[in-house]
FIMAR-122889 format. One record per atom (N, C-alpha, C): x, y, z. Coordinates in pm, whole numbers, plus 50000, padded with zeros to 5 digits. Layout:
residues N
XYZ;...
This chain:
residues 286
500624989250009;500145000550004;501035011350005;500475022749880;501675036449885;501145039950042;501805049250052;501725061350205;501265069350188;499925072050279;499015081850232;499735094550288;499425106550210;499815119150288;498855127050317;499145136950416;497785145050463;498385156750511;497845167450479;498385178650508;497315188750591;497845196450699;497285201850788;497635215950797;496275219450776;496395235150755;495665239450886;496525250650932;496195254951088;496575271051133;496015278051183;496345289751268;497695287851329;498585297551348;500035296151421;499605296251563;498295300751627;497805300851713;497625287551796;497155283551686;496725269151750;497335253651731;498955261051710;499765249351653;500355242751767;500175244151910;500655232552017;499355224852016;498415225651978;496925219451951;497295208451895;497475213051752;497755209051623;498945196951632;500165203551728;501605194651710;500895180851754;500615183451862;499705172751942;499235163551857;498005168851835;497235160351719;497905149351612;499035160451564;500015152851452;500765137951482;501205142251688;501965133851748;500825122651734;499895123051805;498895112851842;498555103951700;498615111451575;497945103051479;499075095651414;500325099551441;501335094951375;502075081251476;501405083551613;501715074751731;501035058151706;499635065151637;498115052751639;498935049451484;499005056951378;499545057051249;500675057651184;501675047951233;503005053551186;503065052551040;502185044350949;502655046350826;501775059250751;501535067950842;500665080750776;502155091750744;502095097450646;502775110650607;502125121350627;502275128650761;501665140550755;502255153150806;501775159250688;502775174250663;502355187750726;503055191350853;503075201150866;503845211050869;503885224250849;504995234650828;506135234250917;506155231351041;507065232151167;508135220251132;507565208151038;508425197151034;508935200150920;508425207550791;508445204750646;509515218250603;509195229550680;509635240150639;511045246850694;512135250850645;513125252550710;513815261850657;514645270150698;515515280650717;515855285150538;515365295450472;515435298350317;514635288950248;513595280750273;512985276550186;511655289450153;511385285750029;510115294149991;509225289450044;508005298150135;507065291150207;505545289350115;505775296350009;504525296849890;504475281749810;506475281149801;506595271249735;506275258249781;506515257549915;506915242950006;505405240550061;504565253650073;502795248050132;502405241949978;502485247249846;502175243749731;502005226249728;503515226649755;504355217349734;503655204449848;503215205849932;502595201350033;501125200150029;500245205849987;499725205049930;499025195349783;500045198149703;500075189349607;500005173849573;501095171649718;501255159549690;500395149749822;499455160049880;498875149650007;497305149449960;496955131950008;495765125249958;494675133050006;494635139350184;493545147350225;494195159450272;493625168950300;493605182350351;492975186150457;492945183150573;492845183450709;492895201250775;491915206650794;491905222050829;491165221550966;492275225851067;491725229151183;491165237851196;489585241551235;489095255551263;488865259051428;488855267951444;488615274551533;488215290051542;488365297651664;487925308851651;488405316151572;490105312851594;491175321451566;491555322251430;491425299151367;491785301951282;490735307051119;489305304951212;488805310551087;488585323050999;489585337451093;489455345751052;490575346550998;491675337950998;493275340450932;493075341350810;493515349650724;493655349550597;494295337650540;495365336850588;496465324350526;495795311650504;494805307850626;494155299750610;493225297350538;492465306350532;491795308750398;491605306150278;493145311750258;493715310250087;494125294150092;494675282450204;494895275750198;493505266550134;492275269650247;491375262450219;490425264150121;490995278450062;490265279049919;490795276249790;492245269549819;493135267449733;492585251949711;492345244649919;492175229649837;490875224749767;489905236349814;487965234649747;488665233649612;489125245949570;489165246549408;489585232949383;490275226249467;490965211949376;489825200049380;489275206049508;487835195449511;486715194749403;486315208649422;485465213749323;485335205849182;487015207349144;487355203348997;487195190748954;487125185649064;487565169849059;488715162349078;489285170949051;491035169049086;491485159149243;491015163849290;490825153949450;489495153649505;488865144049459;487545144649550;487405140049709;486675143949765;486945142249893;487795147949971;488505158149915;490005160449977;489835170950093;488875177050134;488695187450254;487835180550387;488915179550478;488605173050644;488315183450728;486945184450755;487415198750864;487695191851004;488405195651070;488595195751221;488545205751289;487525202651376;486965212651518;488105213051629;488435227651651;489195227351748;488055235351882;487095239051849;486255246251951;485175252751840;484245258351938;482995263451909;483115278651795;483145275951715;483155286051612;481525293551524;481805306551552;480575313351505;479715313451353;480805306851282;480255306651115;481105297351062;480575289050995;481355277150913;481975283250783;483115280550749;483345285750605;482895279950507;483095290950379;481815281650266;482015274450234;481275262750167;481035250650129;481945238650192;481715241250320;482175230950417;480855228950499;479795239650503;478165236550587;478155220350566;478225213650468;477145200950473;478405187550477;479965192950510;480935180750551;480535177050635;481175166050726;481605158050846;482245162750887;482255167651024;483375174251081;483985161651165;485445159451196;485665157451347;486125166451437;485705162851530;484905173851643;486315165951805;487065171451818;488435166351896;487965172352052;486835177052071;486345180952214;485325171052232;484625168052145;483325162052149;483295140752159;485145139552068;485345127052084;486615123852165;486375112852167;487645107552264;489245106652162;490375107452180;491325102352164;491295093652016;490545078752080;490735069152008;489715070451914;488585079751917;487625080651818;487915087751719;488665102351779;488815109651650;490025103851570;491235096151642;492285091251557;491945083251440;490775074551488;489595064751402;489095072751318;488635080651299;487735090051234;488925094051141;489965102051196;490785110151038;491175092950982;491655081851046;492165070550957;491295069850861;490115068750960;488905061250813;488575072850705;488845087250733;488495098150633;489575094450525;491015092250591;492155089350439;491655078950385;491455068650440;491345053950341;490385055250269;488775063350347;487795059450251;487045047650322;486955047450433;485945038850504;485265042650659;484415039350675;483215036950817;484575036250935;484255047450973;485275044651109;484915040851239;483895038951280;482895038151403;482065022751330;482225012351429;481415000251401;480785004151516;479375002951494;478185006651626;477514993551614;477474985451728;476524975351752;475654980251828;474214971551790;472964977551879;473724973251994;472254978252115;473024981452274;473374966052297;472324956352288;472184942152297;473154932552305;473924935552149;475034933352140;476614940452207;476324951952249;477584965352256;477984957752469;477304953652514;477124960652646;477754947952641;478564945052771;479004938352834;478874937852958;478794922153069;478824924353191;479584917653287;480014919153399;480614908853513;480304914853673;480134905353754;480304911353872;480954899853951;481564908254082;482044900854189;481514906354350;481994897854431;482334898154555;483244909154596;483304911754717;484714911854816;484964907754908;486244900654894;486784892255039;486264899455163;485914892055262;486094895455394;485094902855427;484384907855312;483144920255315;481954916955223;481544903555269;480124897655165;478844906855149;478894915955193;477684922055214;478494938855076;479214935855065;480024946354952;480674937954823;479884943754682;480034934354555;480334946554418;480424942854361;480204954154206;480134949254105;479714952053974;479084945953883;479894958553806;480924948853679;481324954953597;480454957453439;480634968853385;480154969853262;481784971853159;481334966053004;482374968052930;481494971652748;482104982352672;481724983052571;482354975752434;481874969752322;482914962052235;482884975452134;481964979952096;482244992152019;482145001752052;481355013951944;481145026052023;479955030152029;479725034652158;478295040352178;478015055552227;476925057052238;476555076852298;476015071452407;474925066852430;473995064652489;473355049552553;473325047352670;473175033952740;472825037852852;471195028052875;470825029952996;470945015553069;471455011053219;471284998153277;471234999053374;470584982553391;470194986753571;471164972653648;470424973253766;471304961553848;470044956953929;469604946153957;468304939954033;468854935154106;468084935054270;468484929354356;467154928054488;467164921754548;465944914154673;465774927754735;467174931154775;467084942054885;467404956754837;466784971354907;467534978954843;469064980154869;469944985654778;471334989354809;471705001854891;472284994454991;472295006855104;473855016455061;474065017155011;474755028854931;475975024254774;475795033454678;476275027454533;477295041154502;477915036054443;478975046054367;479625040654213;479925050754171;480355042154020;481655048953992;482875041853945;483855047453898;484585040853795;484965050853670;485695042953548;486945039453582;487255027953561;488565020053559;489555015853456;488975020253332;489985015853202;488855024153060;489985033452988;489425042152915;488985052653002;488665063652854;488095075352933;486555077952830;486185088852877;484765091952793;484625109552802;483435109352774;482575124652762;481625123452808;481395130252909;479925127952974;479625124453062;478785118353114;478745113153228;477335103953279;476935105353418;475985092853467;474935101953511;474005095353505;472575099253567;471955085853633;471985086053735;471465079253847;469895081453921;468905070653941;468195076854043;468535078354157;468215086354238;468085089454354;468055081154450;467285070554446;466975057154490;466305043954434;466575031854450;466675022354399;464725021854335;464435020254263;462735014954241;462495003854282;461185005054323;460284990054360;459624980854216;459444970054219;458544966354176;457564958454246;456604951254158;455094950054223;455544938854311;456734928754269;456964912754364;458264918754454;458434932854469;458984935354559;461014935154542;461134930754388;462474929954370;462594947254366;464634955254390;464844967854356;465364966254221;465634977954168;466174981554081;466974990854060;467994992954082;469425004554117;469745010953931;469525021153868;469225023653722;470035037053707;471165035053597;471635044153535;471905044953370;471935060953394;471555063253197;473435064153171;473735065653079;475015073553033;474455080652896;473775094552929;473695097552839;474895111952782;474835114652621;475605122952563;476995116152641;477725106752631;478545098852657;479355093452536;480905093752492;480965089852410;482095078152459;481155063552413;482135053452501;482795044652352;484015041452385;485185040852284;485065024152308;485815013752232;486015001752255;486834993152359;486544986452436;487564988152555;486964996152656;486455005352654;485925013052786;484915003952868;485525008552992;484785001653120;484395006253214;482765005553256;483235013253454;482385002253490;482545009753610;482044998653691;480945003853850;480194995653897;478985003153963;479314997854111;479925001454237;480004995554322;478624995854439;478324982354508;477074986454589;477304976754733;477014985354826;477054979354947;475534978555024;475304962955047;474364961155134;474484966055288;473404964955340;473064964255490;474184952555531;474274955855650;475904950855723;474944933655729;475324917555718;474404911555729;473844906955639;473914914655559;472984908155418;474444902055296;473824892755282;474844890555122;474834893654968;476034901354926;476144904254832;475684893854728;476094883154718;475884875754644;474364866654645;474024869454751;472574860554749;471444873454712;471514884854742;470874893054721;471104897654569;471924898554508;472024899654378;471464894054274;470344897354172;469684890354069;470134889753964;470704905053870;470744903053742;471154913553723;471734923153613;472184931353557;471844934253407;471774945053390;471254943253221;471004958053174;470554957453033;469874968552980;468254971853023;468594989653034;466814992153069;466415003952916;465144999152954;464315008052809;463555019652855;463615027552959;463105035953010;461705030853123;461385017853098;460255017853192;460825004053256;461524994053222;462074982053222;463264974253212;463184963353268;464874953753157;464244951653025;465254954052975;465124949552824;466184944852810;466864935552838;467714924852823;468874918352927;468684912352962;469834906253083;471044903253049;471874910253107;473574902153068;473924897953150;473294898453302;474374885353355;473264881153507;473044872153602;472034869753663;472854861953777;472494857153882;472714852654022;473344841653999;472904833353909;474024821253830;474714820953728;475094834253649;476274833553621;477464832753692;478734829753622;479724831753691;480354844553749;480974844653864;481124858853941;482734855953999;483604863754065;484564862454113;484734870854258;485554867554320;486004871754453;487364880754483;487124893954469;487904898754462;488734905854627;489814912954601;490084915954730;489684935754748;489474932054868;488934952054884;489814962754864;489184979954850;489924985554755;489764999554848;490885008354868;490675017954924;489215031154831;488575036654948;487685040954861;486175038154817;485875034354715;484255035654697;483735022254764;484165014754777;483954999254860;483675007055047;484065011755048;483885016555198;482825031155234;482195024855350;480655035155415;481325047855403;480265057755330;480255069655338;480395072055478;480585085355511;480605093155674;479315094255712;478665090755807;477065096355862;477195107255876;
C-alpha cells in the first residue's frame, strides 16, 4: 500500500494543539505521512512553494477550525485552494474539517461536510475518524446495545455485603441505560471508571426503584457520553451489614426507560471474589 499523505492547515495560535494531534495520529498510524510546516519548512525555503508542494502531494487536506483560524487570511487561502481542487474533481473529498472549538460561522462550502470534533470525541475515536477519512472507510463500527454492552460481577473478600458490577463496551456507543436488580435495597452505591476515558457522565436514580414483586432496581443512564471499544466502568454497591451481596444480587442488564429490556448477567452467572479496595467500597461518613 502506498503511503497516505495528509496536509495540516491551521493558525499559528493553534500550533501547540495541532502538533499534539499530529503526534497522536502518527503514534497510532505510523505509516501515515502528515505534512505540517514545523517539520517541513526550514530556513531559506520558499513558504509558498513548500506549502503548494505539500498540498499538491497530499491525499487529504485537514483544516483545523477554531475561532482564531477561521479569521486568518492564510488559512482561508489554503482552504480556498484545497476546495478548488475538490470542486474541479482533481481531488474528490479532499477537504476534512477538524473542529478545535466552537465557531460562530462555518467557512463556505464546508456546511455539508462531516466534522471531526476533537472536543466531542475521545482520542481513540478521532484518530480512528481521521484514519477512516484518509482510507475512505467507515471508522466507527456501532453495535446495537444488546450486542455491545458486556457485564460481570464480583463480591469482596472479607466483606460479603459489598460487591460490584463491571460493564464494558465492544464498540462505539453514545447512550446506554442499564440496571442492577436486587432482592433488597442497595444501602450505598458508587461508580468509577476503571479503564479508558469518556466525555459525558452518569445520571442515576436517587433511590432504587421497586416493582410489585418486591425486587429493587438501581438504574443508571449514560447520556451524551462517548464510549470507545474497551472502555469499562464499574458500579459498586454495599448492602446493610449481614446481607450477602452474592445472595441478594439478581441480575444486571439494559433498561429501556420503563423496565429491563435485556439481561446480561444473573445470579447464576459466573462471578469472582476480589480483594477490597480503598475508597468507594468503604461506607460514607454518617
